TORKEDO-722408 format. One record per atom (N, C-alpha, C): atom name; residue number from 1; x, y, z. Coordinates in steps of 0.1 Angstrom, whole numbers, plus 5000, padded with zeros to 4 digits. Layout:
REM TORKEDO-722408
("CA", NUM, (X, Y, Z))
...
This chain:
REM TORKEDO-722408
("N", 1, (8754, 4403, 0511))
("CA", 1, (8764, 4402, 0501))
("C", 1, (8758, 4402, 0487))
("N", 2, (8748, 4394, 0486))
("CA", 2, (8742, 4392, 0473))
("C", 2, (8736, 4406, 0468))
("N", 3, (8730, 4413, 0477))
("CA", 3, (8724, 4426, 0474))
("C", 3, (8735, 4436, 0469))
("N", 4, (8746, 4436, 0476))
("CA", 4, (8757, 4444, 0473))
("C", 4, (8763, 4441, 0459))
("N", 5, (8764, 4428, 0456))
("CA", 5, (8769, 4424, 0443))
("C", 5, (8759, 4428, 0432))
("N", 6, (8746, 4427, 0435))
("CA", 6, (8736, 4430, 0425))
("C", 6, (8737, 4445, 0422))
("N", 7, (8739, 4454, 0432))
("CA", 7, (8741, 4468, 0429))
("C", 7, (8753, 4471, 0421))
("N", 8, (8764, 4464, 0424))
("CA", 8, (8776, 4466, 0417))
("C", 8, (8775, 4462, 0402))
("N", 9, (8768, 4450, 0400))
("CA", 9, (8767, 4445, 0386))
("C", 9, (8756, 4453, 0378))
("N", 10, (8747, 4460, 0384))
("CA", 10, (8737, 4466, 0377))
("C", 10, (8742, 4477, 0368))
("N", 11, (8754, 4483, 0371))
("CA", 11, (8760, 4493, 0363))
("C", 11, (8768, 4487, 0352))
("N", 12, (8770, 4474, 0352))
("CA", 12, (8778, 4468, 0342))
("C", 12, (8770, 4464, 0329))
("N", 13, (8777, 4460, 0319))
("CA", 13, (8770, 4456, 0307))
("C", 13, (8767, 4441, 0308))
("N", 14, (8755, 4438, 0312))
("CA", 14, (8751, 4424, 0314))
("C", 14, (8742, 4419, 0303))
("N", 15, (8742, 4406, 0300))
("CA", 15, (8750, 4396, 0307))
("C", 15, (8765, 4397, 0304))
("N", 16, (8773, 4392, 0313))
("CA", 16, (8787, 4392, 0312))
("C", 16, (8792, 4378, 0315))
("N", 17, (8803, 4374, 0310))
("CA", 17, (8809, 4361, 0313))
("C", 17, (8823, 4362, 0319))
("N", 18, (8825, 4352, 0328))
("CA", 18, (8838, 4351, 0335))
("C", 18, (8844, 4337, 0333))
("N", 19, (8856, 4336, 0329))
("CA", 19, (8862, 4323, 0326))
("C", 19, (8867, 4317, 0339))
("N", 20, (8860, 4306, 0343))
("CA", 20, (8863, 4300, 0356))
("C", 20, (8867, 4285, 0354))
("N", 21, (8870, 4281, 0341))
("CA", 21, (8872, 4267, 0338))
("C", 21, (8884, 4261, 0346))
("N", 22, (8894, 4269, 0350))
("CA", 22, (8905, 4264, 0358))
("C", 22, (8901, 4261, 0372))
("N", 23, (8890, 4266, 0377))
("CA", 23, (8885, 4263, 0391))
("C", 23, (8879, 4249, 0392))
("N", 24, (8875, 4244, 0380))
("CA", 24, (8869, 4230, 0380))
("C", 24, (8858, 4229, 0391))
("N", 25, (8848, 4238, 0390))
("CA", 25, (8837, 4237, 0400))
("C", 25, (8829, 4224, 0399))
("N", 26, (8827, 4218, 0410))
("CA", 26, (8818, 4206, 0410))
("C", 26, (8804, 4211, 0409))
("N", 27, (8795, 4201, 0407))
("CA", 27, (8781, 4205, 0406))
("C", 27, (8776, 4210, 0419))
("N", 28, (8781, 4204, 0430))
("CA", 28, (8777, 4209, 0444))
("C", 28, (8782, 4223, 0446))
("N", 29, (8795, 4226, 0442))
("CA", 29, (8800, 4240, 0444))
("C", 29, (8792, 4250, 0436))
("N", 30, (8789, 4247, 0423))
("CA", 30, (8781, 4256, 0415))
("C", 30, (8767, 4258, 0421))
("N", 31, (8761, 4248, 0426))
("CA", 31, (8748, 4249, 0433))
("C", 31, (8749, 4258, 0445))
("N", 32, (8760, 4257, 0453))
("CA", 32, (8762, 4265, 0464))
("C", 32, (8764, 4280, 0460))
("N", 33, (8771, 4282, 0449))
("CA", 33, (8773, 4295, 0444))
("C", 33, (8760, 4302, 0441))
("N", 34, (8751, 4294, 0435))
("CA", 34, (8738, 4300, 0431))
("C", 34, (8730, 4303, 0444))
("N", 35, (8731, 4294, 0454))
("CA", 35, (8724, 4297, 0467))
("C", 35, (8729, 4309, 0474))
("N", 36, (8742, 4311, 0474))
("CA", 36, (8749, 4322, 0481))
("C", 36, (8746, 4335, 0474))
("N", 37, (8742, 4335, 0461))
("CA", 37, (8739, 4347, 0454))
("C", 37, (8725, 4346, 0448))
("N", 38, (8715, 4345, 0456))
("CA", 38, (8702, 4342, 0451))
("C", 38, (8695, 4353, 0443))
("N", 39, (8701, 4365, 0445))
("CA", 39, (8696, 4377, 0437))
("C", 39, (8701, 4377, 0423))
("N", 40, (8710, 4368, 0420))
("CA", 40, (8716, 4368, 0406))
("C", 40, (8712, 4355, 0399))
("N", 41, (8712, 4355, 0386))
("CA", 41, (8710, 4343, 0378))
("C", 41, (8723, 4339, 0371))
("N", 42, (8727, 4327, 0373))
("CA", 42, (8739, 4322, 0366))
("C", 42, (8737, 4311, 0356))
("N", 43, (8745, 4311, 0346))
("CA", 43, (8746, 4299, 0337))
("C", 43, (8760, 4296, 0336))
("N", 44, (8763, 4283, 0332))
("CA", 44, (8777, 4279, 0330))
("C", 44, (8778, 4272, 0317))
("N", 45, (8787, 4277, 0308))
("CA", 45, (8788, 4270, 0295))
("C", 45, (8796, 4258, 0296))
("N", 46, (8796, 4250, 0286))
("CA", 46, (8803, 4237, 0285))
("C", 46, (8818, 4240, 0286))
("N", 47, (8823, 4252, 0283))
("CA", 47, (8837, 4256, 0283))
("C", 47, (8841, 4262, 0296))
("N", 48, (8832, 4262, 0306))
("CA", 48, (8836, 4268, 0319))
("C", 48, (8835, 4283, 0320))
("N", 49, (8826, 4289, 0312))
("CA", 49, (8824, 4303, 0313))
("C", 49, (8812, 4306, 0322))
("N", 50, (8814, 4313, 0333))
("CA", 50, (8802, 4316, 0341))
("C", 50, (8796, 4329, 0336))
("N", 51, (8783, 4328, 0333))
("CA", 51, (8775, 4339, 0327))
("C", 51, (8766, 4345, 0338))
("N", 52, (8768, 4358, 0340))
("CA", 52, (8760, 4365, 0350))
("C", 52, (8748, 4372, 0342))
("N", 53, (8736, 4368, 0345))
("CA", 53, (8725, 4373, 0338))
("C", 53, (8719, 4385, 0345))
("N", 54, (8714, 4395, 0338))
("CA", 54, (8708, 4406, 0344))
("C", 54, (8694, 4403, 0349))
("N", 55, (8689, 4411, 0359))
("CA", 55, (8675, 4409, 0363))
("C", 55, (8666, 4413, 0351))
("N", 56, (8655, 4407, 0351))
("CA", 56, (8645, 4409, 0340))
("C", 56, (8638, 4422, 0341))
("N", 57, (8637, 4430, 0330))
("CA", 57, (8631, 4443, 0331))
("C", 57, (8616, 4441, 0331))
("N", 58, (8609, 4452, 0332))
("CA", 58, (8594, 4453, 0333))
("C", 58, (8587, 4447, 0321))
("N", 59, (8591, 4452, 0309))
("CA", 59, (8584, 4447, 0297))
("C", 59, (8587, 4432, 0294))
("N", 60, (8600, 4428, 0296))
("CA", 60, (8604, 4415, 0293))
("C", 60, (8597, 4405, 0303))
("N", 61, (8596, 4410, 0316))
("CA", 61, (8590, 4402, 0326))
("C", 61, (8575, 4399, 0323))
("N", 62, (8568, 4409, 0319))
("CA", 62, (8554, 4408, 0315))
("C", 62, (8553, 4399, 0303))
("N", 63, (8561, 4400, 0293))
("CA", 63, (8560, 4391, 0282))
("C", 63, (8563, 4377, 0286))
("N", 64, (8573, 4375, 0294))
("CA", 64, (8577, 4361, 0298))
("C", 64, (8566, 4355, 0307))
("N", 65, (8559, 4363, 0315))
("CA", 65, (8548, 4357, 0323))
("C", 65, (8537, 4353, 0314))
("N", 66, (8534, 4360, 0303))
("CA", 66, (8524, 4355, 0294))
("C", 66, (8528, 4343, 0286))
("N", 67, (8541, 4342, 0283))
("CA", 67, (8546, 4330, 0277))
("C", 67, (8544, 4318, 0286))
("N", 68, (8549, 4319, 0299))
("CA", 68, (8548, 4309, 0308))
("C", 68, (8533, 4304, 0310))
("N", 69, (8524, 4314, 0311))
("CA", 69, (8510, 4311, 0313))
("C", 69, (8505, 4302, 0302))
("N", 70, (8508, 4306, 0289))
("CA", 70, (8503, 4298, 0278))
("C", 70, (8508, 4283, 0279))
("N", 71, (8521, 4282, 0281))
("CA", 71, (8527, 4269, 0281))
("C", 71, (8522, 4261, 0293))
("N", 72, (8521, 4267, 0305))
("CA", 72, (8516, 4260, 0317))
("C", 72, (8502, 4255, 0315))
("N", 73, (8493, 4264, 0309))
("CA", 73, (8479, 4260, 0307))
("C", 73, (8478, 4248, 0298))
("N", 74, (8486, 4248, 0287))
("CA", 74, (8486, 4236, 0278))
("C", 74, (8491, 4224, 0286))
("N", 75, (8502, 4225, 0293))
("CA", 75, (8508, 4214, 0301))
("C", 75, (8498, 4207, 0310))
("N", 76, (8491, 4215, 0318))
("CA", 76, (8481, 4210, 0327))
("C", 76, (8470, 4202, 0320))
("N", 77, (8466, 4207, 0309))
("CA", 77, (8456, 4200, 0301))
("C", 77, (8461, 4188, 0294))
("N", 78, (8473, 4188, 0289))
("CA", 78, (8479, 4177, 0282))
("C", 78, (8483, 4165, 0291))
("N", 79, (8490, 4169, 0302))
("CA", 79, (8493, 4159, 0312))
("C", 79, (8505, 4149, 0309))
("N", 80, (8512, 4152, 0298))
("CA", 80, (8523, 4142, 0295))
("C", 80, (8537, 4148, 0298))
("N", 81, (8538, 4159, 0305))
("CA", 81, (8550, 4165, 0309))
("C", 81, (8549, 4176, 0319))
("N", 82, (8560, 4183, 0321))
("CA", 82, (8560, 4194, 0331))
("C", 82, (8567, 4206, 0324))
("N", 83, (8561, 4218, 0327))
("CA", 83, (8567, 4230, 0322))
("C", 83, (8574, 4238, 0333))
("N", 84, (8584, 4246, 0329))
("CA", 84, (8592, 4253, 0338))
("C", 84, (8595, 4267, 0334))
("N", 85, (8598, 4276, 0343))
("CA", 85, (8601, 4290, 0340))
("C", 85, (8616, 4292, 0340))
("N", 86, (8619, 4305, 0339))
("CA", 86, (8634, 4308, 0337))
("C", 86, (8642, 4307, 0350))
("N", 87, (8636, 4304, 0361))
("CA", 87, (8643, 4302, 0374))
("C", 87, (8649, 4288, 0375))
("N", 88, (8645, 4279, 0366))
("CA", 88, (8649, 4265, 0366))
("C", 88, (8661, 4262, 0358))
("N", 89, (8671, 4256, 0364))
("CA", 89, (8684, 4254, 0357))
("C", 89, (8685, 4239, 0354))
("N", 90, (8690, 4236, 0342))
("CA", 90, (8692, 4222, 0338))
("C", 90, (8707, 4219, 0334))
("N", 91, (8711, 4208, 0337))
("CA", 91, (8725, 4204, 0333))
("C", 91, (8724, 4196, 0320))
("N", 92, (8729, 4201, 0309))
("CA", 92, (8728, 4194, 0296))
("C", 92, (8739, 4183, 0295))
("N", 93, (8737, 4174, 0286))
("CA", 93, (8747, 4163, 0284))
("C", 93, (8761, 4168, 0282))
("N", 94, (8763, 4180, 0276))
("CA", 94, (8776, 4185, 0273))
("C", 94, (8782, 4192, 0285))
("N", 95, (8775, 4192, 0297))
("CA", 95, (8780, 4198, 0309))
("C", 95, (8776, 4212, 0311))
("N", 96, (8770, 4219, 0301))
("CA", 96, (8765, 4232, 0303))
("C", 96, (8753, 4233, 0313))
("N", 97, (8752, 4243, 0320))
("CA", 97, (8741, 4245, 0329))
("C", 97, (8733, 4257, 0324))
("N", 98, (8721, 4254, 0320))
("CA", 98, (8713, 4265, 0313))
("C", 98, (8699, 4266, 0319))
("N", 99, (8694, 4279, 0317))
("CA", 99, (8681, 4282, 0322))
("C", 99, (8673, 4288, 0311))
("N", 100, (8665, 4280, 0304))
("CA", 100, (8657, 4286, 0293))
("C", 100, (8646, 4295, 0299))
("N", 101, (8641, 4304, 0291))
("CA", 101, (8630, 4313, 0296))
("C", 101, (8618, 4305, 0299))
("N", 102, (8615, 4295, 0291))
("CA", 102, (8604, 4286, 0293))
("C", 102, (8608, 4273, 0287))
("N", 103, (8603, 4262, 0292))
("CA", 103, (8606, 4249, 0287))
("C", 103, (8596, 4238, 0291))
("N", 104, (8597, 4227, 0285))
("CA", 104, (8588, 4215, 0288))
("C", 104, (8597, 4203, 0288))
("N", 105, (8595, 4194, 0298))
("CA", 105, (8601, 4181, 0298))
("C", 105, (8591, 4170, 0299))
("N", 106, (8592, 4160, 0290))
("CA", 106, (8582, 4149, 0290))
("C", 106, (8584, 4141, 0303))
("N", 107, (8573, 4134, 0306))
("CA", 107, (8573, 4125, 0318))
("C", 107, (8583, 4114, 0315))
("N", 108, (8584, 4110, 0303))
("CA", 108, (8594, 4099, 0300))
("C", 108, (8608, 4103, 0303))
("N", 109, (8612, 4115, 0300))
("CA", 109, (8625, 4120, 0304))
("C", 109, (8627, 4122, 0319))
("N", 110, (8616, 4127, 0325))
("CA", 110, (8617, 4130, 0339))
("C", 110, (8617, 4117, 0347))
("N", 111, (8612, 4106, 0342))
("CA", 111, (8612, 4094, 0349))
("C", 111, (8626, 4088, 0351))
("N", 112, (8635, 4093, 0343))
("CA", 112, (8649, 4088, 0344))
("C", 112, (8657, 4095, 0355))
("N", 113, (8651, 4106, 0361))
("CA", 113, (8658, 4113, 0372))
("C", 113, (8655, 4107, 0385))
("N", 114, (8665, 4108, 0394))
("CA", 114, (8663, 4103, 0408))
("C", 114, (8656, 4114, 0416))
("N", 115, (8651, 4111, 0427))
("CA", 115, (8645, 4121, 0436))
("C", 115, (8655, 4132, 0440))
("N", 116, (8667, 4128, 0442))
("CA", 116, (8678, 4137, 0446))
("C", 116, (8680, 4147, 0434))
("N", 117, (8681, 4142, 0422))
("CA", 117, (8683, 4150, 0410))
("C", 117, (8672, 4160, 0408))
("N", 118, (8660, 4156, 0411))
("CA", 118, (8648, 4165, 0409))
("C", 118, (8648, 4176, 0419))
("N", 119, (8655, 4175, 0430))
("CA", 119, (8656, 4185, 0440))
("C", 119, (8667, 4196, 0437))
("N", 120, (8675, 4192, 0428))
("CA", 120, (8686, 4202, 0425))
("C", 120, (8685, 4206, 0410))
("N", 121, (8697, 4207, 0404))
("CA", 121, (8697, 4211, 0390))
("C", 121, (8697, 4198, 0382))
("N", 122, (8685, 4195, 0376))
("CA", 122, (8683, 4182, 0369))
("C", 122, (8692, 4180, 0357))
("N", 123, (8699, 4168, 0356))
("CA", 123, (8707, 4165, 0345))
("C", 123, (8698, 4160, 0333))
("N", 124, (8691, 4169, 0327))
("CA", 124, (8682, 4165, 0316))
("C", 124, (8681, 4177, 0306))
("N", 125, (8680, 4174, 0294))
("CA", 125, (8678, 4185, 0284))
("C", 125, (8663, 4185, 0281))
("N", 126, (8656, 4197, 0282))
("CA", 126, (8642, 4198, 0280))
("C", 126, (8639, 4194, 0265))
("N", 127, (8627, 4188, 0263))
("CA", 127, (8623, 4184, 0250))
("C", 127, (8620, 4197, 0242))
("N", 128, (8615, 4207, 0249))
("CA", 128, (8610, 4219, 0242))
("C", 128, (8616, 4231, 0250))
("N", 129, (8622, 4241, 0243))
("CA", 129, (8628, 4253, 0249))
("C", 129, (8623, 4265, 0242))
("N", 130, (8622, 4276, 0250))
("CA", 130, (8619, 4289, 0245))
("C", 130, (8629, 4299, 0251))
("N", 131, (8634, 4308, 0242))
("CA", 131, (8642, 4319, 0247))
("C", 131, (8636, 4332, 0242))
("N", 132, (8634, 4341, 0251))
("CA", 132, (8628, 4354, 0248))
("C", 132, (8638, 4365, 0249))
("N", 133, (8641, 4371, 0238))
("CA", 133, (8652, 4381, 0237))
("C", 133, (8648, 4393, 0245))
("N", 134, (8657, 4398, 0254))
("CA", 134, (8655, 4410, 0261))
("C", 134, (8664, 4421, 0255))
("N", 135, (8663, 4433, 0258))
("CA", 135, (8671, 4444, 0252))
("C", 135, (8686, 4442, 0254))
("N", 136, (8690, 4435, 0265))
("CA", 136, (8704, 4433, 0268))
("C", 136, (8710, 4420, 0262))
("N", 137, (8701, 4412, 0255))
("CA", 137, (8706, 4400, 0249))
("C", 137, (8712, 4402, 0235))
("N", 138, (8722, 4395, 0232))
("CA", 138, (8728, 4394, 0219))
("C", 138, (8720, 4384, 0211))
("N", 139, (8716, 4387, 0199))
("CA", 139, (8708, 4377, 0191))
("C", 139, (8717, 4365, 0188))
("N", 140, (8730, 4368, 0185))
("CA", 140, (8739, 4357, 0181))
("C", 140, (8741, 4348, 0193))
("N", 141, (8743, 4353, 0205))
("CA", 141, (8745, 4344, 0216))
("C", 141, (8733, 4335, 0219))
("N", 142, (8721, 4341, 0217))
("CA", 142, (8708, 4333, 0219))
("C", 142, (8707, 4323, 0208))
("N", 143, (8711, 4326, 0196))
("CA", 143, (8711, 4316, 0185))
("C", 143, (8720, 4305, 0188))
("N", 144, (8732, 4308, 0193))
("CA", 144, (8741, 4297, 0197))
("C", 144, (8736, 4289, 0208))
("N", 145, (8729, 4295, 0217))
("CA", 145, (8723, 4287, 0228))
("C", 145, (8712, 4278, 0223))
("N", 146, (8704, 4283, 0213))
("CA", 146, (8693, 4275, 0208))
("C", 146, (8699, 4262, 0201))
("N", 147, (8710, 4265, 0193))
("CA", 147, (8717, 4254, 0186))
("C", 147, (8722, 4243, 0197))
("N", 148, (8727, 4248, 0208))
("CA", 148, (8732, 4240, 0218))
("C", 148, (8721, 4231, 0224))
("N", 149, (8709, 4237, 0226))
("CA", 149, (8698, 4229, 0231))
("C", 149, (8695, 4217, 0221))
("N", 150, (8694, 4221, 0209))
("CA", 150, (8691, 4210, 0198))
("C", 150, (8702, 4200, 0198))
("N", 151, (8714, 4204, 0198))
("CA", 151, (8725, 4194, 0198))
("C", 151, (8725, 4185, 0210))
("N", 152, (8719, 4189, 0221))
("CA", 152, (8719, 4182, 0233))
("C", 152, (8706, 4174, 0236))
("N", 153, (8697, 4174, 0227))
("CA", 153, (8685, 4166, 0228))
("C", 153, (8672, 4173, 0228))
("N", 154, (8671, 4186, 0226))
("CA", 154, (8658, 4193, 0225))
("C", 154, (8652, 4189, 0211))
("N", 155, (8639, 4187, 0211))
("CA", 155, (8633, 4183, 0199))
("C", 155, (8626, 4195, 0192))
("N", 156, (8625, 4206, 0199))
("CA", 156, (8619, 4218, 0193))
("C", 156, (8623, 4230, 0201))
("N", 157, (8626, 4241, 0195))
("CA", 157, (8629, 4254, 0202))
("C", 157, (8624, 4266, 0195))
("N", 158, (8619, 4275, 0203))
("CA", 158, (8614, 4288, 0197))
("C", 158, (8623, 4299, 0203))
("N", 159, (8629, 4308, 0194))
("CA", 159, (8636, 4320, 0198))
("C", 159, (8627, 4331, 0194))
("N", 160, (8622, 4339, 0204))
("CA", 160, (8614, 4350, 0202))
("C", 160, (8621, 4363, 0203))
("N", 161, (8620, 4372, 0193))
("CA", 161, (8627, 4385, 0193))
("C", 161, (8617, 4396, 0192))
("N", 162, (8612, 4402, 0203))
("CA", 162, (8602, 4412, 0202))
("C", 162, (8607, 4425, 0195))
("N", 163, (8620, 4428, 0195))
("CA", 163, (8625, 4440, 0188))
("C", 163, (8622, 4439, 0173))
("N", 164, (8623, 4428, 0167))
("CA", 164, (8620, 4427, 0152))
("C", 164, (8607, 4419, 0150))
("N", 165, (8600, 4415, 0161))
("CA", 165, (8588, 4406, 0160))
("C", 165, (8591, 4394, 0151))
("N", 166, (8602, 4388, 0154))
("CA", 166, (8606, 4376, 0147))
("C", 166, (8606, 4363, 0156))
("N", 167, (8603, 4352, 0150))
("CA", 167, (8603, 4339, 0156))
("C", 167, (8612, 4330, 0148))
("N", 168, (8622, 4324, 0155))
("CA", 168, (8631, 4315, 0149))
("C", 168, (8628, 4301, 0155))
("N", 169, (8625, 4291, 0146))
("CA", 169, (8621, 4278, 0150))
("C", 169, (8632, 4268, 0148))
("N", 170, (8636, 4261, 0158))
("CA", 170, (8648, 4252, 0157))
("C", 170, (8642, 4237, 0159))
("N", 171, (8647, 4229, 0150))
("CA", 171, (8644, 4214, 0150))
("C", 171, (8656, 4206, 0146))
("N", 172, (8658, 4194, 0152))
("CA", 172, (8669, 4186, 0149))
("C", 172, (8670, 4183, 0134))
("N", 173, (8681, 4184, 0128))
("CA", 173, (8683, 4180, 0114))
("C", 173, (8676, 4188, 0104))
("N", 174, (8671, 4200, 0107))
("CA", 174, (8664, 4209, 0098))
("C", 174, (8670, 4223, 0099))
("N", 175, (8669, 4230, 0088))
("CA", 175, (8674, 4244, 0089))
("C", 175, (8665, 4252, 0098))
("N", 176, (8670, 4263, 0104))
("CA", 176, (8662, 4272, 0112))
("C", 176, (8652, 4279, 0104))
("N", 177, (8640, 4279, 0109))
("CA", 177, (8628, 4286, 0102))
("C", 177, (8626, 4299, 0108))
("N", 178, (8626, 4310, 0099))
("CA", 178, (8624, 4323, 0104))
("C", 178, (8610, 4329, 0100))
("N", 179, (8602, 4332, 0110))
("CA", 179, (8589, 4338, 0107))
("C", 179, (8589, 4353, 0111))
("N", 180, (8584, 4361, 0103))
("CA", 180, (8583, 4375, 0106))
("C", 180, (8569, 4379, 0111))
("N", 181, (8568, 4383, 0123))
("CA", 181, (8556, 4388, 0129))
("C", 181, (8544, 4378, 0127))
("N", 182, (8545, 4366, 0131))
("CA", 182, (8534, 4356, 0130))
("C", 182, (8524, 4359, 0141))
("N", 183, (8512, 4355, 0138))
("CA", 183, (8501, 4356, 0149))
("C", 183, (8503, 4344, 0159))
("N", 184, (8506, 4332, 0154))
("CA", 184, (8508, 4321, 0162))
("C", 184, (8519, 4312, 0157))
("N", 185, (8524, 4303, 0166))
("CA", 185, (8534, 4293, 0162))
("C", 185, (8530, 4280, 0168))
("N", 186, (8530, 4269, 0160))
("CA", 186, (8525, 4256, 0165))
("C", 186, (8536, 4248, 0171))
("N", 187, (8533, 4241, 0182))
("CA", 187, (8543, 4232, 0188))
("C", 187, (8542, 4218, 0183))
("N", 188, (8533, 4215, 0174))
("CA", 188, (8532, 4201, 0168))
("C", 188, (8545, 4197, 0161))
("N", 189, (8548, 4185, 0161))
("CA", 189, (8542, 4174, 0168))
("C", 189, (8548, 4171, 0182))
("N", 190, (8558, 4179, 0186))
("CA", 190, (8564, 4177, 0199))
("C", 190, (8555, 4180, 0210))
("N", 191, (8547, 4191, 0209))
("CA", 191, (8537, 4195, 0219))
("C", 191, (8523, 4195, 0211))
("N", 192, (8517, 4183, 0210))
("CA", 192, (8505, 4182, 0202))
("C", 192, (8494, 4192, 0207))
("N", 193, (8489, 4200, 0198))
("CA", 193, (8478, 4209, 0201))
("C", 193, (8483, 4222, 0207))
("N", 194, (8495, 4224, 0211))
("CA", 194, (8500, 4236, 0217))
("C", 194, (8502, 4247, 0206))
("N", 195, (8496, 4258, 0207))
("CA", 195, (8497, 4269, 0198))
("C", 195, (8501, 4282, 0206))
("N", 196, (8513, 4287, 0204))
("CA", 196, (8517, 4299, 0211))
("C", 196, (8511, 4311, 0204))
("N", 197, (8504, 4319, 0212))
("CA", 197, (8498, 4331, 0207))
("C", 197, (8509, 4342, 0208))
("N", 198, (8516, 4344, 0197))
("CA", 198, (8528, 4352, 0197))
("C", 198, (8524, 4367, 0199))
("N", 199, (8513, 4371, 0193))
("CA", 199, (8509, 4385, 0193))
("C", 199, (8506, 4390, 0207))
("N", 200, (8502, 4380, 0216))
("CA", 200, (8500, 4384, 0230))
("C", 200, (8513, 4387, 0238))
("N", 201, (8524, 4381, 0232))
("CA", 201, (8537, 4382, 0239))
("C", 201, (8544, 4395, 0235))
("N", 202, (8542, 4399, 0222))
("CA", 202, (8548, 4412, 0218))
("C", 202, (8543, 4423, 0226))
């Protein structure tokens, strides 16, 4: 069934959203929906809109793998948190269920999770999030998502737009910083010593 649905949605304009707020899905029902359709990626907004994400294309997939590699390498050396890829979904304080393209959660925040919560969709907002814009992504929708992360507890966020070679930096209580074709972007002080080699991702 999941393969058939994937073939049907591949011809559509993805990502697409479906209003399911009247269904009042429980966390367990949403989790089961994701399991039953493992070939698809879902997000759920705080307003009850189910977002069906398209599969990652070749170029975006390669860029994202280099992004994950850099963040994971720093994480293993630093030892104060855990990094995650785009297949990991988090339940934000506002109820939205989101999957950043890359993120990092401090051990302090992770310590508040139960073993059961760690096995499912963890109710925690990552300290650091990255979204990598793909050709099918709306810049405005990604900007709104970045603001949502910050409003729900993220301390730092990078929005990477390969099409314009732009980086947008999000921090609580500060205006969004726009960098045009930078070589690197620093994660200090949230991720001390982490420097994202942006040129490698373009």
